[in-house]
KEDRENMAR-700234 format. One record per residue (C-alpha): residue in three letters; x, y, z. Coordinates in steps of 0.1 Angstrom, whole numbers. Each point is the difference from the previous one (the first is absolute). Layout:
BEGIN
Ala / X / Y / Z
...
END
This chain:
BEGIN
Met / -63 / -59 / -136
Asn / 21 / -5 / 31
Ile / 26 / -28 / -2
Phe / 20 / -14 / 29
Thr / 20 / -33 / 4
Thr / -3 / -27 / 27
Thr / 13 / -36 / 3
Gly / -22 / -30 / 6
Pro / -1 / -25 / 29
Ala / 25 / -28 / 5
Pro / -2 / -28 / -25
Leu / -20 / -32 / 9
Ala / 19 / -30 / 14
Ala / 13 / -25 / -26
Gly / -28 / -22 / -12
Ala / -28 / 23 / 14
Val / -30 / 6 / -21
Asn / -16 / 34 / -2
Pro / -36 / -5 / -13
Thr / -2 / 37 / -13
Gln / 33 / -3 / -19
Pro / -4 / 0 / -38
Ala / 11 / -31 / -20
Ser / 37 / -4 / -4
Gly / -2 / 4 / -38
Asp / -14 / 36 / 4
Gln / 27 / 24 / -12
Asp / -14 / 29 / 20
Ala / 2 / -20 / 32
Met / 36 / -9 / -7
Ser / 13 / 35 / -5
Glu / 22 / 15 / 28
Lys / -18 / 33 / 0
Ala / -37 / 10 / -4
Thr / -19 / 33 / -1
Ile / -35 / -4 / 14
Val / -27 / 27 / -6
Phe / -26 / 8 / 26
Arg / -32 / 21 / -3
Lys / -15 / 20 / 28
Leu / -29 / -18 / 16
Arg / -10 / 23 / 29
Asp / 12 / 23 / 28
Thr / 1 / -12 / 36
Lys / 7 / 22 / 30
Asn / 37 / 5 / -4
Thr / 8 / -20 / -31
Val / -11 / -7 / -36
Arg / -8 / -35 / -11
Phe / 14 / -11 / -33
Glu / -9 / -33 / -18
Glu / 23 / -18 / -24
Glu / -10 / -1 / -37
Val / 2 / -37 / -7
Pro / 1 / -13 / -37
Pro / -28 / -25 / -7
Gly / 10 / -36 / 8
Lys / 29 / 10 / 23
Pro / 1 / 1 / 39
Pro / 8 / 33 / 17
Val / 36 / 5 / 11
Ile / -7 / 24 / 29
Gly / -38 / 6 / 0
Thr / -9 / 30 / 21
Ile / 22 / 27 / 15
Tyr / -6 / 29 / 23
Val / 20 / 32 / -5
Gln / 2 / 29 / 24
Lys / -22 / 30 / -12
Trp / 29 / 24 / 3
Phe / 18 / -20 / -27
Ala / -29 / -11 / -22
Arg / -18 / 34 / -1
Asp / -23 / 0 / -30
Thr / 18 / -28 / -19
Gln / -24 / -24 / -18
Glu / 28 / -24 / -11
Leu / 32 / -14 / 15
Ala / 27 / -22 / -14
Ile / 22 / -20 / 23
Thr / 31 / -18 / -13
Ile / 11 / -31 / 19
Glu / 32 / -19 / -4
Lys / 9 / -35 / 12
Glu / 32 / -4 / 20
Gly / 23 / -30 / -1
Asn / -8 / -30 / -22
END
């Protein structure tokens, strides 16, 4: 399994509502760091498409990612750790 770290987008403006954001009582959604697992979906011309493994009843955090073939090689699963910055 290949693991690399990235940071997320800037936070929403105060009072903004994100319809894909889990309920505020969800402990997983409130953590400052999350590791998301992706499974290989298919090869494209120069990249490999991976799809997020989403637990039942929860929305995806990232969804689909494309990874360059030189890095992905024959990998069937990727894990990406993301960390929120700021408050």
